[in-house]
C-alpha positions, 0 to 999 in steps of 0.5 A: 650533121656538120660537126666542128671540134669543140671550142677551147675557151681561154679561161685560166683555171690552172697556173701557167708555166711561169707561175711560181709552183710550190715545192712538191708536197708529200704524198700524204698531202695528195691523199688528204686532198683526194679524201676531201674530194671523195667527201665533196658534195657540191661545186662550192666545196669542189672549187675550194679543193681545186684552189688548194690543189692549185696552191699546194701541188705541182702540176707535174706530179703524177698524183696531181694529174690524178687529182685533176682527173677526179676534179674533172669527173665531179665537175662534169656532172655538176657544172659542165662549163666549169669542167670544160674550162678545166679540161682545156687547161690540162696539158695532154689529157689522158683517155680517162679525161676525154672519156669523162667529158664525152660521157658527161655530154652523152648523159646531158640532153643538151650536149649530145652533139658536143660528145661527138665533137669532142670525139672528133677532136680527140681523133684530130689531136691524135695524142691519145687513142680512144679506148673501149670506154670511149665508143659506147658514150659516143654511140649513146649520143649518136643513138639519141640524135639518130646520127646514123652515119656518125655511129657507123663510123664509130663502129668502124673505128672500134673494129679498127682498134680491135674492140669488136668482141667487147660485150659493152661496146656491142651492147651499145651498137645494138642499142644504136642500130635499134634506135635508128630503126636498123633492126637488121643491123642490130640483130646482126651485131647480136648474132655475131657476139661470142658472149652476150650479157642480159643487157645484150638481150634487153637491147635487142628486145627493146628495139623489136618492141619499139618498132612494133616487131612484137612477134620477134620480141616474144620469140627472142624472149623465148630464146633468152629464157633458155640461158638467162633469167629475165630482169625488170627491164626484160619483162617491161619490154615483154609486157609491151609486146604482149600489149601489141599482140593481145597475148593475154596469157603470156602477159599474165604469166609475166605479171605472176613472174614479177610478183614472185621475183624475190629481189624485186618489189613490183608495188613500187615500180611505176614503169612496170606497173604502167606497162601492166595497166597498158597491157591489160587494157589492150588485151581486153581485160579492163578489170585486171588493168583497174586492179593493177592501177588501184594497187599502185602505191605510187602513180605518175601522169602516165599511169592515169593516162593509160587508165583514161585511154583504157576506159576510152577504148573500151567505150567506158566514157563515163569512167574515163571522164571520172578518172580524169576528174579524180586525177585532177582532184586527188593527185593535182596532176596537170593533164597533158595532151595525151590525157585530153586525147583520152578524154576526147576519144571517150566522148567520141566512142560514146557520141557525147558531142556537147561533152567533147566540145566542152573538153576541147575548149577546156583543153585550150582555155583552162590547161593552155594545151595547144591542140594537135592534129590528133585532138582535132581528129577526135573532135572532127570524128565525133561531130561527123559520126554524130551527124554534125558534118557541116560543123565538122567541115567548118572545124577542118577549115579553121584548123591551123594545120593541114588536115591529114588523110585520117581526118578526111577519111573520118568525114568520108566514113561519116558520109557513107553511114549518114547517106551524105551527099554524093558530091561531097563524098567525091570531094572528100575522097579526092582530099583523102587521095591528095593527102597521100592515102592511096589504100583501098579504104577510100575506094571502099567508102566511096563505093558504099556511098554510091551503093547507098544512093543506088548508083550501081554503075558507079560502084562498078566504076570504083571496082574497075578503077581499083583493078586498073590502079592495082589497088587491093582491098586489105584482107581482114585478119583476126587473131585468137589466143588459145592455150598460149598459142596465137592463131591468125586467120584471114577471111576465107582462110583454108590453111588452118589445120582445123579448117574442116572443124571450123567450117562445120562449126560455122554451119552449126552457127548459121543454123542457130542464127537462122532459128532466131530470125537472123537476116544478113546485112549487105550494106557494107559488102557492095564492093565484094560481090554482086549477088546476095547469095555470094555476098552472104557466103563472103560475109560468113567467112569474115576472119572474126567469124572463123576466129569465133568458130575456132574459139567455140571449138577449142576454149573451155565453156565459160571462157571469154573469146578474145579476138583481135582484128586488123579492120573495123567490124562490119555491120553484119558481123557486129550483129552476128556476134551479138546473136552468137553471144546470146545463143551460145551463152558466151562472152566475146571481146573483139578489138578492131582497128578503132576500139573494143567491143564486149558482146554479152547476152545479145548486146554490145558495150558500144550500144551499136555506136562505132 
């Protein structure tokens, strides 16, 4: 960022040195002006006080200088241009005046760069040194602008001036480094602090959550609780971390803690309630999310968006659309782009093609929302998965922006499931790779197309190509929370302390499945093994099956088994999980990469459409 010193306009708001100055008034006069200034409520009153100060006080009187600093402070938050003109007419402004102006810039979205420029001018003039109040304001602006180089220099200046142990400064440094994505540096500052405040913990905690370091966030929260009680900001971050990890037990504990806090009224805190709604939706407890949502005394657009998105990801398309219309009817909120992503996702998860087309058109014509790549992605995926591949391709060709790998992969995925043209699938695979996606997913999908067409030689070529290019299939990983402890299991995992018991339970499951006529579906395993016997062994060791086995072993009867998987559930595991839910009379909730599946009594909430 090329930074220049802040301009100093020539407007005269103070008398020049040749102006006749009234004789110095009594200190009582300064006190009366200061009293009037403290009662000032708008710029009109401030300008009158400023005029009286110009007419009746000497600019060289120490108390007049203090008056000007207070006038500057008030005007900096009400009329920044006026404050800047006043500041530029003050001879030798002190650090308080510099800090006042820099702070006003730091708090104004449009003046963040100005804060850094003023700081540079302060250093260039060298008439007054920055103090411990200066640096946090400049760091705040640097964090907002992601001005990493400038912020690091401010850090060096602060150390040079001897403020390295100041708690407030270090809190600002943690926030700055975390905002710039340098969590290692933020944590380094935190670890070196000899004294920490609650703000110190909250700043690092928020940074971990912001960049998806949910495990680190919850570990930090555990450490913090040994020395400090959390506040609302802490718990909002913890709730978000629970949402990311699917840690329902801890999320419920945080909710209970919030309800018990004597100095905190949860019913009126929109932000934390929004976080709770989001957390319960993402942890698979849609009913608890709905209870929090309906109990809110006040909601904003984000509240409704969380609920609409929650219904959508759980396959409750009618409820999501109903929530959308209720918002418009009762709250008069105008939907934004996120709202329409929720509505379109709901249509997509249910295969509601005509409704998806209608809401896409409504977004453009009624709400004047310019479709983003995510909106096009929802509609393309909806059309392609419903079998309207030609229409989806036409939509992609008319998009005003370049399709990304996600859109091309959606089309390829649809072709693999709908026995689409091999030639088209090969072209789509090329588009995926050219869009920058060189992961295993495109190879797996293309292999599935070849397998569906019976081109087994080509399946072998895809496997060889993956080996030659060093592309590894992403391992399936599922997590399950038991008694507040999260267990991570990988496909074929043998590292868990209860591996023997899990595998014995898998034998019990296999026997019961065989008794009800289960037959393995190998359609999504052509790339793994060549022989059916080996394929069946691979399928039964998928990570979610290990997690289900552990859940049946460890959870109390009647307790839902909640599983979070990093990949989409395959056809065979989906069928197996339905059967397990019936045979063992257990509810199983699985969140895969795309959505939630609620398995109960041999059925799935997705109606086998995912």
